[in-house]
C-alpha positions in Angstrom: 9.7 18.7 22.4 6.3 17.6 21.2 5.5 13.9 21.0 4.5 12.5 17.6 0.9 12.0 18.8 0.7 15.5 20.0 2.1 16.9 16.8 -0.3 14.8 14.8 -3.2 16.0 17.0 -2.3 19.6 16.4 -2.3 19.1 12.6 -5.6 17.2 12.8 -7.2 20.2 14.6 -6.5 22.4 11.6 -9.2 20.5 9.7 -11.6 22.7 11.6 -10.1 26.0 10.3 -11.9 28.1 7.7 -11.2 27.3 4.1 -9.6 30.2 2.2 -10.6 30.4 -1.5 -7.4 31.5 -3.2 -3.6 31.1 -2.9 -2.9 34.3 -1.0 -2.9 32.8 2.5 -0.7 29.9 1.3 1.8 32.4 -0.2 1.8 34.4 3.1 2.4 31.2 5.1 5.3 30.2 2.8 6.8 33.7 2.9 6.9 33.6 6.7 8.7 30.2 6.4 11.3 31.6 3.9 9.6 30.5 0.7 10.9 26.9 0.9 9.0 25.9 -2.3 11.4 28.0 -4.4 14.5 26.2 -3.2 14.0 22.7 -4.8 13.3 22.0 -8.5 9.8 20.6 -8.8 7.4 18.6 -11.0 3.7 19.2 -10.4 0.9 16.7 -10.9 -2.9 17.1 -11.2 -5.6 14.7 -12.4 -8.6 12.7 -11.4 -6.9 9.3 -11.2 -3.3 8.1 -11.7 -1.4 10.9 -9.9 0.1 8.7 -7.3 1.2 6.0 -9.8 2.6 8.5 -12.2 4.5 10.2 -9.4 5.9 6.8 -8.2 7.1 5.8 -11.7 8.8 9.2 -12.0 10.5 9.0 -8.6 11.6 5.4 -9.3 13.2 6.3 -12.7 15.0 9.3 -11.2 16.2 7.3 -8.2 17.6 4.6 -10.6 19.5 7.4 -12.5 21.1 8.4 -9.2 19.0 11.4 -8.3 17.5 12.1 -4.8 13.8 12.8 -5.0 11.2 14.1 -2.4 7.5 13.4 -2.9 4.3 14.7 -1.4 1.1 12.8 -1.8 -2.3 12.5 -0.2 -4.0 11.0 1.7 -1.7 9.2 4.0 -1.6 5.4 3.9 -0.5 4.4 7.4 0.1 7.7 9.3 0.4 11.3 8.5 4.2 11.5 8.1 4.2 9.1 5.1 2.7 11.8 2.9 6.2 13.3 2.8 8.9 10.9 1.5 12.5 11.0 0.4 13.5 8.4 -2.1 10.4 6.4 -1.5 10.8 6.3 2.3 8.5 8.3 4.7 10.2 10.9 6.9 10.6 9.8 10.5 8.2 10.7 13.3 11.1 12.7 14.8 11.6 14.7 11.6 7.8 15.3 11.4 7.7 16.6 14.9 10.6 19.0 14.2 8.7 20.4 11.2 5.5 20.9 13.2 7.5 22.7 15.9 8.8 25.1 13.2 5.4 25.8 11.7 3.3 26.2 14.8 4.4 29.9 15.5 3.5 30.8 11.9 0.1 29.1 12.2 -0.6 31.1 15.4 0.5 34.3 13.7 -1.8 33.7 10.8 -4.7 32.9 13.2 -4.4 36.4 14.6 -4.4 37.9 11.1 -7.3 38.6 8.6 -6.3 35.4 6.7 -7.1 33.1 9.6 -5.2 29.9 10.5 -4.4 27.5 7.5 -6.3 24.3 7.0 -4.7 20.8 7.2 -3.7 20.5 3.5 -2.1 23.9 3.5 -0.1 23.0 6.5 1.0 19.6 5.2 2.0 21.1 1.9 4.1 23.7 3.6 5.7 21.1 5.8 6.7 19.1 2.7 8.2 22.2 1.0 10.0 23.0 4.3 11.4 19.5 4.7 12.7 19.3 1.1 14.3 22.8 1.3 16.2 21.7 4.4 17.8 18.7 2.6 21.2 19.5 1.3 21.5 16.9 -1.5 18.0 16.7 -2.9 17.6 17.0 -6.6 13.8 17.2 -7.2 10.5 17.2 -5.5 7.4 15.8 -7.1 4.3 17.3 -5.7 0.7 16.0 -6.1 -2.3 18.3 -6.0 -4.9 17.6 -3.3 -8.0 18.8 -5.1 -8.3 20.4 -8.5 -5.4 22.5 -9.4 -6.1 26.2 -9.9 -6.8 27.0 -6.2 -4.9 24.0 -4.8 -2.3 25.0 -2.2 0.4 23.2 -4.2 -0.2 25.6 -7.1 2.3 28.1 -5.7 4.9 26.1 -7.6 6.7 27.1 -10.8 7.7 23.5 -11.8 10.0 22.2 -14.5 7.2 20.2 -15.9 3.5 19.9 -15.1 1.4 16.8 -15.6 -2.4 16.3 -15.9 -3.0 12.5 -15.8 -6.6 12.5 -16.8 -10.0 14.2 -16.2 -13.1 12.5 -14.8 -16.3 13.5 -12.9 -15.0 13.6 -9.4 -15.3 16.2 -6.6 -18.1 17.9 -8.6 -19.3 19.8 -5.5 -16.0 21.7 -5.6 -14.7 21.6 -9.2 -17.8 21.8 -11.3 -20.5 19.5 -12.6 -19.1 18.7 -16.1 -15.8 17.6 -17.6 -14.9 21.0 -19.0 -15.5 22.8 -15.7 -13.3 20.2 -13.9 -10.7 20.3 -16.7 -10.6 24.1 -16.4 -9.7 23.7 -12.7 -7.0 21.1 -13.3 -5.6 23.2 -16.1 -4.9 25.9 -13.6 -1.5 24.3 -12.9 -0.4 25.3 -16.5 2.2 28.0 -16.1 3.9 30.4 -18.6 6.4 28.6 -20.8 6.3 25.4 -18.6 5.7 22.2 -20.7 2.6 20.2 -19.8 2.2 16.5 -20.2 -1.4 15.2 -20.6 -2.9 11.8 -20.4 -6.4 13.1 -21.0 -8.4 11.4 -23.7 -11.7 13.3 -24.2 -11.6 15.5 -27.3 -13.3 18.5 -25.6 -10.7 18.3 -22.7 -7.7 18.1 -25.0 -9.0 21.0 -27.0 -9.3 23.0 -23.8 -5.8 22.1 -22.7 -4.5 23.2 -26.1 -6.1 26.6 -25.7 -4.8 27.0 -22.1 -1.3 25.9 -23.1 -1.3 28.3 -26.1 -2.4 31.2 -24.0 0.5 30.6 -21.6 3.0 29.9 -24.5 3.5 26.4 -23.0 4.1 23.3 -25.1 1.5 20.6 -24.7 2.7 17.0 -24.9 -0.4 15.0 -25.4 -0.7 11.2 -25.2 -1.7 10.0 -28.6 0.0 12.9 -30.4 3.5 13.8 -29.2 4.0 10.4 -27.6 2.1 7.1 -28.0 1.9 3.7 -26.4 1.0 0.2 -27.7 -0.5 -1.9 -25.0 -0.1 -5.7 -24.6 -0.9 -7.9 -21.6 2.3 -7.6 -19.6 4.5 -5.3 -21.6 4.1 -2.1 -23.7 5.9 0.0 -26.3 6.4 3.7 -25.9 7.1 5.9 -28.9 8.0 9.5 -29.4 10.2 11.5 -31.8 13.0 11.2 -29.3 12.8 7.5 -28.3 11.2 4.1 -28.9 11.1 1.8 -25.9 9.9 -1.7 -26.6 8.9 -4.4 -24.1 8.6 -2.1 -21.1 7.6 -4.1 -18.0 5.7 -3.0 -15.0 5.0 -4.7 -11.6 1.8 -2.8 -11.1 -1.1 -4.4 -13.0 -3.5 -2.9 -15.6 -3.3 -1.1 -18.9 -4.1 2.1 -17.1 -0.8 1.7 -15.3 1.0 1.5 -18.7 -0.7 4.9 -19.5 0.5 6.4 -16.2 4.0 5.0 -16.9 4.1 6.6 -20.3 3.4 10.1 -18.8 6.4 9.5 -16.5 8.6 8.6 -19.5 7.5 11.7 -21.5 8.3 13.8 -18.4 11.8 12.2 -18.3 12.3 13.1 -21.9 11.5 16.7 -21.3 13.8 16.9 -18.2 16.6 15.5 -20.4 15.9 17.9 -23.3 15.6 21.1 -21.3 17.2 20.6 -17.9 20.3 18.5 -18.6 18.9 15.6 -16.5 21.0 12.5 -17.2 18.7 9.4 -17.4 19.8 6.4 -19.4 17.5 3.9 -21.0 18.4 1.3 -18.4 17.2 3.6 -15.6 13.9 4.1 -17.4 13.4 0.3 -17.7 14.5 -0.6 -14.2 12.6 2.4 -12.6 9.3 1.4 -14.3 9.7 -2.3 -13.4 10.6 -1.7 -9.8 7.9 0.9 -9.0 5.2 -0.2 -6.7 2.6 1.7 -4.7 0.4 0.8 -1.8 -3.3 0.4 -2.5 -3.0 0.3 -6.3 -4.3 -3.2 -7.1 -1.9 -4.4 -4.4 -1.8 -8.1 -3.6 -1.4 -7.9 0.2 -1.8 -11.7 0.8 -1.5 -14.6 -1.6 -3.0 -17.7 0.2 -5.9 -17.0 0.1 -5.5 -13.9 -2.1 -6.4 -10.4 -0.8 -6.1 -7.4 -3.0 -6.5 -3.7 -2.0 -7.1 -0.9 -4.4 -8.1 2.7 -3.9 -10.7 2.9 -6.6 -12.2 6.0 -5.1 -14.4 7.0 -8.0 -16.2 5.3 -10.9 -13.3 5.5 -13.4 -11.0 4.0 -10.8 -13.3 1.2 -10.0 -13.8 0.4 -13.6 -10.1 0.2 -14.2 -9.8 -2.2 -11.2 -12.6 -4.4 -12.6 -11.1 -4.6 -16.0 -7.6 -5.4 -14.6 -8.9 -8.1 -12.3 -10.9 -9.8 -15.0 -8.0 -9.7 -17.4 -5.3 -10.8 -14.8 -7.2 -13.4 -12.8 -9.7 -15.0 -15.2 -10.2 -18.2 -13.2 -10.7 -16.6 -9.8 -14.0 -15.9 -7.9 -14.2 -12.5 -6.3 -15.7 -11.1 -3.1 -15.7 -7.3 -2.6 -15.6 -5.2 0.6 -16.4 -1.6 -0.4 -16.8 1.8 1.2 -16.7 5.3 -0.1 -17.2 8.9 0.7 -20.8 10.1 0.6 -20.2 12.6 -2.2 -19.2 9.8 -4.6 -21.5 8.2 -7.2 -21.8 4.9 -5.2 -24.5 3.6 -7.5 -22.3 3.7 -10.6 -19.3 2.4 -8.7 -21.3 -0.6 -7.5 -22.6 -1.2 -11.0 -19.0 -1.5 -12.2 -18.2 -3.9 -9.3 -21.1 -6.1 -10.3 -19.3 -6.9 -13.6 -16.8 -8.6 -11.3 -19.0 -10.4 -8.8 -22.5 -10.6 -7.2 -20.9 -10.8 -3.7 -20.4 -7.2 -2.7 -20.5 -6.1 0.9 -20.8 -2.4 1.6 -19.7 -0.9 4.9 -18.8 2.3 6.6 -15.7 3.6 8.5 -14.8 6.3 11.0 -14.8 9.4 8.9 -17.4 12.3 8.9 -18.0 11.9 5.1 -18.1 8.1 5.0 -21.3 6.5 3.5 -23.9 5.4 6.0 -26.8 3.0 5.4 -29.2 5.8 5.1 -27.2 7.5 2.4 -27.4 4.6 0.0 -30.9 3.2 0.4 -31.6 3.3 -3.3 -28.4 1.3 -3.9 -29.3 -1.3 -1.3 -32.7 -1.9 -3.0 -30.6 -4.4 -5.1 -31.2 -7.6 -3.1 -27.8 -9.0 -3.9 -26.0 -6.3 -1.9 -25.3 -6.4 1.8 -24.5 -3.6 4.2 -22.5 -4.2 7.4 -22.0 -1.5 10.0 -18.7 -2.7 11.3 -15.9 -2.9 8.7 -13.7 -4.8 11.1 -16.2 -7.6 11.6 -17.0 -7.7 7.9 -13.3 -8.0 7.0 -12.6 -10.8 9.4 -15.7 -12.8 8.4 -14.9 -12.5 4.7 -11.2 -13.4 5.2 -12.2 -16.4 7.3 -14.6 -17.7 4.6 -12.2 -17.4 1.6 -11.6 -20.5 -0.4 -8.5 -21.3 -2.4 -9.9 -20.1 -5.7 -11.4 -16.9 -4.3 -10.1 -13.4 -4.0 -11.1 -10.8 -1.4 -11.0 -7.3 -3.0 -11.0 -4.4 -0.6 -11.7 -1.2 -2.5 -13.2 2.3 -2.4 -12.0 5.4 -0.5 -8.2 5.6 0.2 -9.2 6.6 3.7 -11.2 3.4 4.1 -8.2 1.4 3.0 -6.0 3.0 5.6 -8.4 1.7 8.3 -8.7 -1.8 6.9 -5.0 -2.0 6.3 -4.4 -1.9 10.1 -6.4 -5.2 10.3 -4.6 -6.7 7.3 -1.2 -5.9 8.8 -2.3 -7.5 12.1 
């Protein structure tokens, strides 16, 4: 039997395999595993931001209603096996090793074929499908795309409902340089006669989704049309033709989280209407309130306060800034930030400067992490500092915190996974 470290190492090595532009290799991989993705009812999510939160709200509501739910997200927070969870708990290292042992012969077989060996995300997606198919009493799996939608390995699914949380300018080197190109890729998850729930707000994007949905004879459920929300500081109201929920409460902070929660509620309404899913109002309320997710404006320490948030693009950072200014108006903020080199670091830093002048940029052990040389124009701003060692930067900032100050650690989710090790210590 493999050790967990060895199994993890073997999956890590698949990062070096050749990318395949299309879903055919993924379908062949799954066919050789017995098509596990067809054995569990699924909900599919795409979007620029908010996928993880919307998924968590959905999972929590369904759990409250007594259903067992598998989830697949990326990237991992602590270690690779936490991408695959059942009822909010990561699968064990032993279970992960067992899955890897099952898939290794198929990887080797594909490596000898014209398709070539699958890449990491294809492998992890297949492992998730395989795990959920092997659970006897699982009711649903909620699957998050890794990148885009149309060509994403998860797009082999025929789900009960598909969700597009929002569209922003992210991953432009892969998905396109404007909103409509990116929206076209995300809309690739729309399937014939499968309802689609949208939290998108830009008129040109919603028009594109309407056309795509009509072409597939799919019903589009658009935030602001088929369902609406009224925001307040700590509660919100959800309205649709089916229900009105007043005074809904969340643990996760920010009006953007209320939007994410509304997408989950609309999805629940569709599951109830078309798939005989029994979810009472009490389960909706309790599920929303109890839902929490790591690295989403997460208070990891209170005295002094440390907050972690995976604001991995400009829209995410702006949501973080707005929420912090609204939720902690009397606090002073210090920011430790790092991102991937393909992100618009300049715009992200501009947003952070609405919060504070004390911003420390750093790097972390990842081939695409920003380096000092990548952001020279950003560092022309004399108020910004760059520290090569994120560990030293974190410990110094934490040690200097005063009672009325908050240390905000933000940027790439991969960056947060490194810093979290130090926080947990």
